C-alpha positions as CSV (number, residue, x, y, z in Angstrom):
1,X,0.0,0.0,0.0
2,X,1.3,3.5,-0.8
3,X,-0.2,6.9,-0.6
4,X,-1.3,6.9,-4.3
5,X,-3.1,3.6,-4.0
6,X,-4.7,4.6,-0.8
7,X,-6.3,7.7,-2.3
8,X,-7.1,6.4,-5.7
9,X,-8.9,3.3,-4.4
10,X,-10.7,5.4,-1.7
11,X,-12.0,7.8,-4.4
12,X,-13.0,4.9,-6.7
13,X,-15.1,3.4,-3.9
14,X,-16.6,6.8,-3.1
15,X,-15.4,7.1,0.4
16,X,-14.5,10.3,2.1
17,X,-11.4,10.3,4.3
18,X,-13.7,10.4,7.3
19,X,-15.7,7.4,6.1
20,X,-12.6,5.3,5.4
21,X,-11.1,6.3,8.7
22,X,-14.3,5.1,10.5
23,X,-14.2,1.8,8.7
24,X,-10.5,1.3,9.5
25,X,-10.8,2.5,13.1
26,X,-8.4,5.5,12.9
27,X,-8.6,9.2,12.9
28,X,-9.5,11.0,9.7
29,X,-6.4,13.2,10.1
30,X,-4.3,10.1,9.9
31,X,-5.8,9.1,6.5
32,X,-5.0,12.6,5.4
33,X,-1.4,12.3,6.5
34,X,-1.1,8.9,4.9
35,X,-2.3,10.3,1.6
36,X,0.1,13.2,1.8
37,X,2.9,11.0,2.7
38,X,3.6,12.7,6.0
39,X,2.8,9.7,8.1
40,X,4.1,6.1,7.8
41,X,1.9,3.1,7.0
42,X,2.1,0.7,10.0
43,X,1.6,-3.0,9.3
44,X,-1.6,-2.9,11.3
45,X,-3.2,0.1,9.5
46,X,-2.1,-1.2,6.1
47,X,-3.8,-4.6,6.9
48,X,-7.0,-2.9,8.1
49,X,-7.2,-0.7,5.0
50,X,-6.6,-3.7,2.7
51,X,-9.4,-5.6,4.6
52,X,-11.8,-2.7,4.1
53,X,-10.9,-2.4,0.4
54,X,-11.1,-6.2,-0.2
55,X,-14.5,-6.3,1.5
56,X,-15.6,-3.9,-1.3
57,X,-14.2,-6.3,-4.0
58,X,-10.8,-4.5,-4.5
59,X,-7.8,-6.9,-4.7
60,X,-5.0,-4.6,-3.4
61,X,-2.3,-7.2,-4.1
62,X,-3.2,-7.4,-7.8
63,X,-3.4,-3.6,-8.1
64,X,0.0,-3.3,-6.6
65,X,1.4,-5.8,-9.0
66,X,-0.2,-4.1,-12.0
67,X,1.2,-0.7,-10.8
68,X,4.7,-2.2,-10.4
69,X,4.6,-3.8,-13.8
70,X,3.3,-0.5,-15.4
71,X,6.1,1.5,-13.7
72,X,8.7,-1.0,-14.8
73,X,7.2,-1.2,-18.3
74,X,7.3,-5.0,-18.2
């Protein structure tokens, strides 16, 4: 998970930062900091975000792989 994936998937799902924060169980300001890259992703928070996204049918691992392949032009 990175700041770009976090924000892009959140927007695609139609969540506000506040809504995502409530589902993940963290403060909305922390989501904002994650998206700006001013706070680190802990393993626990990354896992909870991934669980929320996957409950909505988003496979974060596949998206990360596609993003890596795209950036590496493979």
